[in-house]
C-alpha positions as a printed NumPy array, in Angstrom:
array([[ 22.111, -15.973, -70.353],
       [ 25.501, -15.628, -72.549],
       [ 29.029, -16.854, -72.857],
       [ 31.389, -14.579, -71.797],
       [ 34.408, -16.376, -73.383],
       [ 33.871, -18.788, -75.912],
       [ 35.483, -22.286, -76.105],
       [ 37.524, -21.374, -79.111],
       [ 40.391, -24.107, -79.765],
       [ 38.173, -26.487, -77.564],
       [ 37.496, -30.213, -78.913],
       [ 34.156, -30.686, -77.696],
       [ 33.705, -33.305, -75.334],
       [ 30.756, -35.542, -75.202],
       [ 27.942, -33.921, -73.886],
       [ 29.813, -30.541, -73.812],
       [ 27.707, -27.586, -73.395],
       [ 28.535, -26.016, -76.307],
       [ 26.992, -28.75 , -78.369],
       [ 23.92 , -29.354, -76.252],
       [ 20.571, -28.328, -76.871],
       [ 21.17 , -25.193, -74.302],
       [ 22.233, -23.295, -77.571],
       [ 19.948, -21.506, -79.361],
       [ 19.493, -20.784, -83.198],
       [ 22.462, -18.263, -83.231],
       [ 24.955, -19.972, -81.214],
       [ 24.413, -18.506, -77.767],
       [ 23.36 , -20.399, -74.412],
       [ 20.59 , -18.023, -73.564],
       [ 18.642, -21.027, -72.5  ],
       [ 21.291, -22.433, -70.39 ],
       [ 21.057, -22.032, -66.15 ],
       [ 24.597, -21.61 , -65.884],
       [ 27.132, -18.96 , -66.921],
       [ 30.532, -19.407, -68.259],
       [ 33.237, -17.201, -67.001],
       [ 37.001, -17.057, -67.263],
       [ 38.574, -18.616, -64.167],
       [ 42.38 , -18.281, -63.689],
       [ 42.883, -21.836, -62.274],
       [ 44.692, -24.909, -63.817],
       [ 41.61 , -26.735, -64.128],
       [ 38.027, -26.051, -65.009],
       [ 35.721, -24.986, -61.842],
       [ 31.693, -25.399, -61.878],
       [ 29.61 , -23.258, -59.134],
       [ 25.933, -24.174, -58.708],
       [ 23.285, -24.356, -56.13 ],
       [ 21.904, -27.436, -57.556],
       [ 23.785, -30.432, -57.157],
       [ 22.198, -32.493, -59.692],
       [ 23.04 , -29.63 , -62.172],
       [ 26.885, -30.067, -60.875],
       [ 27.005, -33.646, -61.368],
       [ 25.74 , -33.348, -65.021],
       [ 28.135, -30.886, -66.046],
       [ 30.847, -32.865, -64.616],
       [ 29.746, -35.943, -66.528],
       [ 29.192, -33.591, -69.358],
       [ 32.838, -32.115, -69.682],
       [ 34.53 , -35.462, -69.511],
       [ 35.267, -35.902, -65.89 ],
       [ 37.074, -32.304, -65.472],
       [ 37.799, -30.993, -61.82 ],
       [ 35.081, -28.503, -60.924],
       [ 33.826, -26.862, -57.664],
       [ 30.589, -26.277, -56.142],
       [ 29.751, -22.64 , -55.394],
       [ 28.167, -23.445, -52.14 ],
       [ 29.962, -26.405, -50.579],
       [ 33.292, -24.883, -52.079],
       [ 35.006, -28.043, -52.139],
       [ 36.211, -30.748, -54.613],
       [ 33.849, -33.363, -55.745],
       [ 35.525, -35.059, -58.622],
       [ 38.863, -35.443, -60.452],
       [ 39.069, -36.976, -63.75 ],
       [ 40.498, -36.543, -67.358],
       [ 40.93 , -32.836, -67.987],
       [ 39.184, -31.04 , -70.646],
       [ 40.95 , -29.209, -73.204],
       [ 39.515, -25.976, -72.495],
       [ 40.956, -23.447, -70.206],
       [ 37.192, -21.88 , -69.794],
       [ 35.666, -22.188, -66.325],
       [ 32.21 , -22.658, -65.919],
       [ 30.359, -20.475, -62.959],
       [ 27.033, -21.344, -62.072],
       [ 24.756, -18.984, -60.137],
       [ 21.223, -18.454, -59.089],
       [ 18.473, -15.711, -59.506],
       [ 17.512, -13.325, -56.722],
       [ 14.254, -13.64 , -54.712],
       [ 11.554, -10.787, -55.161],
       [ 11.578,  -7.599, -52.775],
       [  9.302,  -7.799, -49.952],
       [  7.122,  -5.481, -48.237],
       [  6.522,  -3.043, -51.05 ],
       [  4.232,  -0.152, -50.192],
       [  3.223,   3.568, -50.832],
       [  4.746,   5.997, -48.957],
       [  3.526,   9.17 , -50.527],
       [  1.429,   9.906, -53.424],
       [  0.642,  13.334, -55.01 ],
       [ -1.188,  14.694, -58.492],
       [  1.89 ,  13.8  , -60.418],
       [  3.909,  11.385, -58.581],
       [  4.124,   8.488, -56.309],
       [  6.848,   7.292, -53.772],
       [  7.196,   3.468, -52.981],
       [  9.504,   1.882, -50.383],
       [ 10.251,  -1.839, -49.88 ],
       [ 12.91 ,  -4.274, -48.445],
       [ 15.604,  -6.037, -50.102],
       [ 15.001,  -9.892, -51.173],
       [ 16.211, -12.561, -48.959],
       [ 18.3  , -14.233, -51.601],
       [ 20.401, -12.137, -53.633],
       [ 22.516, -15.151, -55.45 ],
       [ 26.084, -15.892, -55.291],
       [ 27.442, -12.651, -56.991],
       [ 25.294, -10.195, -55.037],
       [ 22.706,  -7.849, -56.82 ],
       [ 22.898,  -5.235, -59.374],
       [ 19.931,  -3.35 , -58.33 ],
       [ 16.009,  -2.68 , -58.824],
       [ 13.731,  -2.335, -61.678],
       [ 10.621,  -0.637, -61.061],
       [  7.897,  -0.864, -63.843],
       [  3.996,   0.478, -63.95 ],
       [  1.003,  -0.038, -66.387],
       [ -2.535,   1.242, -66.354],
       [ -5.087,  -0.448, -64.557],
       [ -6.546,  -2.797, -67.043],
       [ -3.764,  -3.114, -69.486],
       [ -0.551,  -5.284, -69.651],
       [  1.876,  -2.553, -71.244],
       [  4.558,  -2.475, -68.359],
       [  6.812,   0.353, -68.902],
       [  9.974,   0.744, -66.92 ],
       [ 10.111,   3.779, -64.526],
       [ 13.871,   3.839, -64.178],
       [ 16.32 ,   3.744, -67.138],
       [ 19.366,   2.334, -65.005],
       [ 19.537,  -0.312, -61.931],
       [ 19.751,   1.21 , -58.472],
       [ 20.298,  -0.367, -55.036],
       [ 18.097,   1.85 , -53.156],
       [ 14.822,   0.463, -51.87 ],
       [ 12.895,   3.825, -52.15 ],
       [ 11.829,   5.102, -55.409],
       [  9.576,   8.221, -56.46 ],
       [  7.862,   7.638, -60.075],
       [  7.522,  11.303, -61.313],
       [  5.897,  13.18 , -64.267],
       [  2.506,  10.919, -63.943],
       [ -1.038,  12.248, -64.969],
       [ -3.518,  13.15 , -62.52 ],
       [ -6.335,  10.775, -61.822],
       [ -4.7  ,   7.797, -63.594],
       [ -5.074,   4.417, -61.729],
       [ -1.522,   2.693, -62.27 ],
       [ -0.733,  -1.096, -61.242],
       [  3.303,  -0.894, -59.935],
       [  5.657,  -3.854, -59.716],
       [  9.641,  -3.982, -58.624],
       [ 12.123,  -6.716, -59.885],
       [ 15.292,  -7.321, -58.144],
       [ 18.49 ,  -7.881, -60.809],
       [ 21.566,  -9.721, -60.905],
       [ 24.153, -11.333, -63.238],
       [ 21.846, -14.052, -63.199],
       [ 18.928, -12.4  , -64.423],
       [ 15.323, -10.5  , -62.809],
       [ 13.395, -11.785, -60.136],
       [  9.551, -12.39 , -59.788],
       [  8.191,  -9.131, -59.256],
       [  6.604,  -7.832, -56.278],
       [  3.362,  -6.28 , -57.085],
       [  0.973,  -3.78 , -55.388],
       [ -2.341,  -5.525, -54.182],
       [ -4.407,  -2.56 , -55.515],
       [ -3.928,   0.195, -58.227],
       [ -2.824,   3.329, -56.91 ],
       [ -4.904,   6.589, -57.811],
       [ -2.476,   9.55 , -58.777],
       [ -3.67 ,  12.681, -57.168],
       [ -2.861,  15.183, -54.399],
       [ -3.217,  14.314, -51.01 ],
       [ -3.22 ,  17.642, -48.934],
       [ -3.226,  16.298, -45.455],
       [ -2.052,  12.487, -44.703],
       [ -4.638,  10.418, -42.494],
       [ -4.082,  10.413, -38.797],
       [ -6.203,   9.664, -35.749],
       [ -6.005,  11.715, -32.518],
       [ -6.946,   9.397, -29.682],
       [ -8.215,  11.297, -26.499],
       [ -5.652,  10.625, -23.515],
       [ -8.403,   8.761, -21.26 ],
       [ -8.841,   6.184, -24.403],
       [ -5.405,   5.283, -24.847],
       [ -5.811,   2.796, -21.851],
       [ -8.601,   0.981, -21.011],
       [-12.109,   2.548, -20.92 ],
       [-14.45 ,   1.019, -18.043],
       [-18.136,   1.809, -17.928],
       [-20.573,  -0.135, -15.774],
       [-23.476,  -2.124, -17.099],
       [-26.274,   0.034, -18.177],
       [-24.406,   3.196, -18.635],
       [-23.96 ,   5.267, -21.947],
       [-20.934,   4.663, -23.746],
       [-20.465,   7.92 , -25.849],
       [-16.921,   8.38 , -27.472],
       [-16.007,  11.275, -29.896],
       [-12.565,  10.454, -31.685],
       [-11.036,  13.416, -33.849],
       [ -8.825,  12.549, -37.161],
       [ -7.346,  14.575, -40.001],
       [ -7.082,  13.932, -43.405],
       [ -7.583,  15.693, -46.777],
       [ -9.476,  14.686, -49.016],
       [-11.876,  13.473, -46.383],
       [-10.818,   9.744, -45.438],
       [-12.812,   6.772, -45.318],
       [-13.419,   5.824, -41.786],
       [-14.409,   2.388, -40.695],
       [-15.095,   0.514, -37.395],
       [-14.659,  -3.207, -36.469],
       [-14.611,  -5.307, -33.125],
       [-12.067,  -7.995, -32.646],
       [-11.642,  -8.096, -36.536],
       [-15.383,  -8.611, -37.053],
       [-17.949,  -5.822, -38.45 ],
       [-19.933,  -3.986, -35.651],
       [-23.248,  -4.931, -34.652],
       [-25.983,  -2.184, -36.024],
       [-28.144,  -2.808, -33.318],
       [-25.736,  -2.187, -30.205],
       [-23.444,   0.403, -31.637],
       [-24.281,   3.561, -33.545],
       [-21.513,   5.175, -35.461],
       [-21.753,   8.478, -36.908],
       [-18.773,  10.091, -39.049],
       [-18.188,  13.443, -39.886],
       [-15.339,  15.438, -41.691],
       [-13.111,  15.723, -38.712],
       [-14.277,  13.149, -36.232],
       [-16.065,   9.858, -35.664],
       [-18.784,   9.366, -32.903],
       [-19.091,   5.808, -31.133],
       [-22.281,   5.338, -29.254],
       [-23.953,   2.736, -26.994],
       [-27.199,   3.67 , -25.418],
       [-26.741,   1.081, -22.747],
       [-23.954,  -0.872, -22.129],
       [-23.774,  -4.629, -21.691],
       [-20.666,  -6.909, -20.44 ],
       [-21.152,  -8.355, -24.226],
       [-20.112,  -4.95 , -25.622],
       [-16.434,  -5.275, -23.85 ],
       [-13.649,  -5.716, -26.402],
       [-11.   ,  -4.063, -28.548],
       [-12.644,  -1.924, -31.314],
       [-10.405,  -1.052, -34.464],
       [-10.749,   2.369, -36.052],
       [ -9.384,   2.87 , -39.277],
       [ -8.92 ,   6.285, -41.344],
       [ -7.782,   5.595, -44.701],
       [ -7.049,   7.73 , -47.965],
       [ -6.725,   5.434, -50.972],
       [ -3.466,   3.299, -49.966],
       [ -2.429,   5.514, -46.834],
       [ -3.963,   4.38 , -43.374],
       [ -4.061,   4.694, -39.677],
       [ -5.256,   2.683, -37.183],
       [ -6.063,   2.914, -33.667],
       [ -7.423,   0.484, -31.208],
       [ -9.884,   1.618, -28.479],
       [-10.149,  -0.946, -25.526],
       [-13.535,  -1.08 , -23.858],
       [-14.485,  -2.884, -20.863],
       [-17.93 ,  -3.072, -19.332],
       [-18.094,  -4.063, -15.76 ],
       [-21.089,  -4.622, -13.049],
       [-21.57 ,  -5.787,  -9.414],
       [-19.424,  -9.003,  -8.321],
       [-20.951, -12.086,  -7.285],
       [-21.096, -12.974,  -3.291],
       [-17.928, -14.461,  -2.127],
       [-18.414, -18.716,  -1.551],
       [-18.223, -21.246,   1.132],
       [-17.876, -18.629,   4.118],
       [-17.183, -20.571,   7.328],
       [-16.38 , -20.358,  10.979],
       [-12.675, -21.947,  11.339],
       [-12.01 , -21.08 ,  15.206],
       [-13.518, -19.384,  18.016],
       [-10.97 , -18.583,  20.845],
       [-11.161, -15.751,  23.569],
       [-12.579, -12.804,  21.974],
       [-11.709, -13.667,  18.745],
       [-13.03 , -15.602,  15.634],
       [-11.256, -16.728,  12.355],
       [-13.125, -16.689,   9.001],
       [-12.337, -18.121,   5.761],
       [-13.958, -17.821,   2.127],
       [-13.5  , -18.53 ,  -1.455],
       [-13.235, -15.892,  -4.233],
       [-16.788, -15.292,  -6.156],
       [-17.328, -17.176,  -9.373],
       [-18.234, -13.949, -11.144],
       [-15.798, -11.155, -10.695],
       [-18.252,  -8.573, -12.914],
       [-15.531,  -8.467, -15.463],
       [-13.3  ,  -6.426, -13.242],
       [-10.487,  -6.871, -10.836],
       [-11.639,  -7.672,  -7.422],
       [-10.495,  -4.913,  -4.851],
       [-10.941,  -6.582,  -1.711],
       [-13.851,  -8.006,   0.867],
       [-15.789,  -6.225,   3.78 ],
       [-16.686,  -7.834,   6.402],
       [-19.673,  -7.252,   9.044],
       [-20.89 ,  -8.731,  12.056],
       [-24.159,  -8.951,  13.742],
       [-24.916,  -9.781,  17.371],
       [-28.168, -11.872,  18.345],
       [-29.252,  -9.315,  20.428],
       [-29.77 ,  -6.383,  18.363],
       [-29.574,  -7.975,  15.062],
       [-28.018,  -4.702,  13.505],
       [-25.008,  -5.199,  11.159],
       [-21.57 ,  -3.552,  11.676],
       [-18.389,  -3.216,   9.383],
       [-15.572,  -4.692,  11.2  ],
       [-13.081,  -4.926,   8.072],
       [-12.825,  -3.186,   4.741],
       [-11.083,  -3.928,   1.612],
       [ -9.511,  -6.993,   2.92 ],
       [ -7.281,  -8.649,   0.208],
       [ -7.088, -12.105,   1.27 ],
       [-10.097, -14.434,   1.667],
       [ -9.497, -15.074,   5.441],
       [ -9.301, -12.475,   8.378],
       [ -9.697, -12.598,  12.264],
       [-12.297, -10.569,  13.898],
       [-11.214,  -9.418,  17.513],
       [-12.754,  -7.373,  20.423],
       [-15.859,  -9.348,  20.709],
       [-18.158,  -9.144,  23.673],
       [-18.127, -11.861,  26.253],
       [-21.567, -13.817,  26.262],
       [-22.807, -12.539,  22.989],
       [-23.466, -14.877,  19.909],
       [-22.229, -13.505,  16.528],
       [-23.205, -13.964,  12.794],
       [-20.897, -12.69 ,   9.97 ],
       [-21.314, -11.932,   6.22 ],
       [-18.803, -11.158,   3.64 ],
       [-19.405,  -8.839,   0.59 ],
       [-17.097,  -8.885,  -2.42 ],
       [-16.101,  -5.538,  -4.008],
       [-14.239,  -4.269,  -7.43 ],
       [-14.484,  -0.932,  -9.433],
       [-18.253,  -1.083,  -9.994],
       [-19.13 ,  -1.508,  -5.865],
       [-20.038,  -4.039,  -3.468],
       [-21.641,  -7.229,  -4.357],
       [-25.654,  -7.363,  -4.166],
       [-25.507,  -9.98 ,  -1.756],
       [-23.389, -11.354,   0.692],
       [-22.224, -14.829,   2.108],
       [-23.412, -15.44 ,   5.7  ],
       [-22.422, -17.644,   8.199],
       [-24.364, -20.805,   8.814],
       [-23.293, -20.993,  12.532],
       [-23.283, -18.748,  15.434],
       [-19.73 , -17.735,  17.162],
       [-20.53 , -18.036,  20.886],
       [-18.175, -15.699,  23.103],
       [-18.266, -17.656,  26.137],
       [-17.091, -16.386,  29.734],
       [-14.399, -18.   ,  30.88 ],
       [-14.41 , -19.925,  34.392],
       [-12.231, -18.297,  36.568],
       [-11.482, -19.92 ,  39.958],
       [-10.628, -17.514,  42.624],
       [ -8.037, -18.636,  45.039],
       [ -7.495, -16.03 ,  47.751],
       [ -3.852, -15.732,  48.948],
       [ -3.335, -16.385,  52.661],
       [ -1.865, -13.275,  54.535],
       [ -0.333, -13.691,  57.799],
       [ -2.226, -10.809,  59.692],
       [ -0.709,  -8.373,  61.539],
       [ -0.9  ,  -7.765,  65.304],
       [ -1.193,  -4.012,  66.018],
       [ -1.789,  -4.717,  69.908],
       [  0.535,  -2.629,  71.985],
       [  0.609,  -0.871,  75.497],
       [  0.093,   2.681,  75.803],
       [  2.918,   4.893,  75.339],
       [  3.263,   8.614,  75.519],
       [  5.017,  10.003,  72.095],
       [  4.675,  13.426,  73.442],
       [  5.132,  14.225,  77.224],
       [  3.222,  17.178,  79.224],
       [  5.229,  19.991,  79.819],
       [  5.448,  22.259,  82.724],
       [  3.546,  25.547,  82.268],
       [  3.131,  28.885,  83.972],
       [  0.083,  30.899,  83.489],
       [ -1.55 ,  34.149,  84.934],
       [ -4.622,  33.741,  87.147],
       [ -7.985,  34.313,  85.571],
       [ -6.981,  33.084,  81.86 ],
       [ -7.696,  29.744,  80.628],
       [ -4.758,  27.518,  80.124],
       [ -4.601,  23.98 ,  78.518],
       [ -2.303,  20.759,  79.393],
       [ -1.294,  18.879,  75.963],
       [  0.38 ,  15.547,  75.497],
       [ -0.025,  12.353,  72.831],
       [ -0.234,   8.835,  73.531],
       [ -0.099,   5.751,  71.203],
       [ -1.941,   2.439,  72.139],
       [ -4.282,  -0.347,  70.672],
       [ -7.05 ,  -1.083,  72.005],
       [ -7.825,   2.486,  72.272],
       [ -6.821,   3.468,  75.951],
       [ -8.835,   5.336,  79.005],
       [ -7.49 ,   8.307,  79.69 ],
       [ -7.498,   9.54 ,  83.541],
       [ -6.15 ,  12.997,  84.882],
       [ -4.963,  13.613,  88.141],
       [ -4.112,  16.626,  90.274],
       [ -1.577,  15.958,  92.972],
       [ -2.288,  12.309,  92.671],
       [ -5.977,  12.696,  92.954],
       [ -8.273,  12.075,  90.223],
       [-10.084,  14.707,  88.61 ],
       [-13.746,  13.865,  88.239],
       [-16.52 ,  15.562,  86.561],
       [-15.631,  19.031,  87.743],
       [-16.845,  21.811,  85.174],
       [-13.704,  23.528,  85.819],
       [-11.935,  20.889,  83.654],
       [-12.458,  20.069,  80.384],
       [-10.819,  16.715,  79.144],
       [-10.655,  15.819,  75.526],
       [ -8.725,  12.991,  73.502],
       [ -8.799,  13.08 ,  69.659],
       [ -6.728,  10.955,  67.24 ],
       [ -4.162,   9.901,  70.26 ],
       [ -4.076,  14.011,  71.505],
       [ -4.955,  14.274,  75.139],
       [ -5.893,  17.761,  76.335],
       [ -7.216,  19.273,  79.577],
       [ -8.517,  22.976,  79.865],
       [ -8.541,  24.641,  83.145],
       [-11.162,  27.477,  83.337],
       [-10.106,  30.7  ,  84.615],
       [ -7.15 ,  29.144,  86.924],
       [ -6.641,  30.511,  90.449],
       [ -3.277,  29.838,  92.513],
       [ -5.218,  27.144,  94.139],
       [ -5.094,  25.427,  90.821],
       [ -1.483,  25.355,  90.382],
       [  0.127,  22.08 ,  91.397],
       [  1.356,  18.718,  89.52 ],
       [ -0.86 ,  17.471,  86.883],
       [ -0.822,  13.813,  85.691],
       [ -2.281,  12.031,  82.239],
       [ -2.474,   8.404,  83.029],
       [ -3.503,   6.066,  79.989],
       [ -4.599,   2.535,  80.587],
       [ -5.686,  -0.325,  78.398],
       [ -5.623,  -4.366,  78.578],
       [ -1.943,  -4.62 ,  77.704],
       [ -0.633,  -1.909,  80.273],
       [ -0.533,   1.448,  81.551],
       [  1.758,   4.801,  81.101],
       [  1.575,   8.279,  82.838],
       [  3.297,  11.492,  82.296],
       [  3.537,  14.657,  84.674],
       [  3.803,  18.388,  84.701],
       [  3.404,  21.418,  86.999],
       [  1.673,  24.212,  86.657],
       [  2.255,  27.482,  88.243],
       [ -0.551,  30.362,  88.609],
       [  0.767,  33.56 ,  89.162],
       [ -1.071,  36.323,  91.04 ],
       [ -1.442,  40.166,  90.968],
       [  0.019,  42.024,  94.121],
       [ -2.51 ,  44.307,  96.761],
       [ -5.531,  42.579,  96.31 ],
       [ -7.831,  40.363,  98.124],
       [ -6.866,  36.745,  96.849],
       [ -7.754,  33.599,  97.943],
       [ -6.131,  31.502, 100.515],
       [ -3.287,  29.129,  99.431],
       [ -2.804,  26.111, 101.309],
       [ -4.998,  26.73 , 103.727],
       [ -5.082,  24.498, 106.612],
       [ -7.97 ,  24.322, 109.037],
       [ -7.546,  22.879, 112.643],
       [-11.293,  22.493, 113.616],
       [-10.074,  21.346, 117.291],
       [ -7.938,  24.667, 118.118],
       [-10.191,  27.339, 115.935],
       [ -6.916,  28.401, 114.508],
       [ -5.948,  29.162, 110.839],
       [ -2.556,  28.298, 109.427],
       [ -0.959,  30.151, 106.531],
       [  2.368,  29.364, 104.869],
       [  4.369,  31.112, 102.515],
       [  2.246,  34.571, 102.622],
       [  2.655,  38.091, 104.419],
       [ -0.393,  38.411, 106.618],
       [ -1.852,  41.53 , 108.313],
       [ -4.432,  41.394, 110.713],
       [ -5.547,  45.205, 111.735],
       [ -7.523,  44.291, 114.721],
       [ -4.62 ,  42.172, 116.167],
       [ -1.691,  44.042, 115.423],
       [ -0.436,  47.497, 114.617],
       [  2.012,  46.308, 112.184],
       [  2.304,  43.426, 109.559],
       [  3.878,  40.175, 110.549],
       [  6.001,  38.537, 107.624],
       [  5.506,  34.979, 107.287],
       [  8.625,  32.83 , 105.922],
       [  8.904,  29.596, 104.858],
       [  8.901,  27.107, 107.497],
       [  7.416,  29.319, 109.874],
       [  3.666,  28.964, 111.394],
       [  1.743,  31.618, 113.162],
       [ -1.367,  31.286, 114.921],
       [ -4.106,  33.594, 115.12 ],
       [ -7.352,  33.601, 116.482],
       [-10.359,  33.305, 113.841],
       [-10.99 ,  36.707, 112.304],
       [-10.927,  38.541, 109.014],
       [ -7.406,  39.191, 107.918],
       [ -5.938,  40.691, 104.846],
       [ -2.618,  39.417, 103.706],
       [ -0.317,  40.126, 100.659]])
């Protein structure tokens, strides 16, 4: 560093920087860690990051007024220095970070980096990019002027050279420690940047079952041919388990029989010089889970059984999809599934048969399938028949007894002689009544001319081929232990005129040997020459002989 303004006309104080050992042989202060610049203030001001340095300068300049550049406060006041020169103390910037190669071809290389974390009190002036051939120490500045961009391209390079490259940050206080690339850069043309084309089904966890083949084909791009490398969880692959075959455009990852130990994250790297692309393949090898544990009967009531169990110790390296519950009755011994994909470690089995005894077992299930064995209950669930006590209700019996009662009486009828006729009536009674038919108050007994029938309370009397003699008053009487009832009707039988008909209302007087006729016109050819009409209430007496009447 150099003094921007000399302390001309200044009487040096004891320990003044101008007379200290910071001064070189030519009189400059290039070895001094502070920078002296003009300051338009009544007193001298010091600015520094080092408190010890500030205190040293304050003492050296004879107690002049000075100021810390970071704290911004006056720390001491003393005898003023005879000089109007202000002393401004600054710091060097830190080195740039994240230096990397962005692109390289046969005559140039592009670099990127990020600004340093500390740029000093008065800011950053720019960056300086330097390079040298690998194996030498002849560093040459690639840029003639400082620039503030964090991207730079070194041009006009010779193809095939191996270069070491570094970048420095520069401010008014000087240059920072350089940021250097870890490996030298080979100047050659890269026609195609390395890029891994991960198949869609490998962008998520790739799952296979134990014993299955794992055969992955992953294409990539890059020219010239990139270097392909595989690793598992940051460690090299086991050549006894995994076979890798690399081509110009793809790489093949092959496991003949997958085991659970093959599960993990595999890193694939495709690299051309300092250009690299990475991809991570997550492979999970699963198998059947273990059986559930601690299966027990919690409760048995009615037709239901409550079960509980614990998840299996080994889930087969995959999340459980649920449980399958089966039952078996002691009589048949066959297992039947009663519940599938049960997510909770408990369930209730219903609709069991009364009188049977049941065993239960539970399988666990994951993406590979059901567990090879099941957890079986050690106790039988007995579905007992509930004891039911029948208590018949007391009913007061209804008395249906009643005396005979005719619901439909007999109706008067007129019929023609020689044609069958019937008389009908309906009676209701309990107990069943006895039906008696009468004609002119005389009971009709077993007479083939009459047919009496009773069916469901309907009483009928059929008179076969009636004659005027069958006319009269007919009575139907119903009798049971509770009483009796009767109904009457009149039957008229009409006869044909001019014929020989039976005598009606014949009254025989044996003592006189006479015949008496009523309500008829009678003619006797042997006794009279003319017919004698017989009117109502008039009696005629004749000798017994054949007569014709009308």
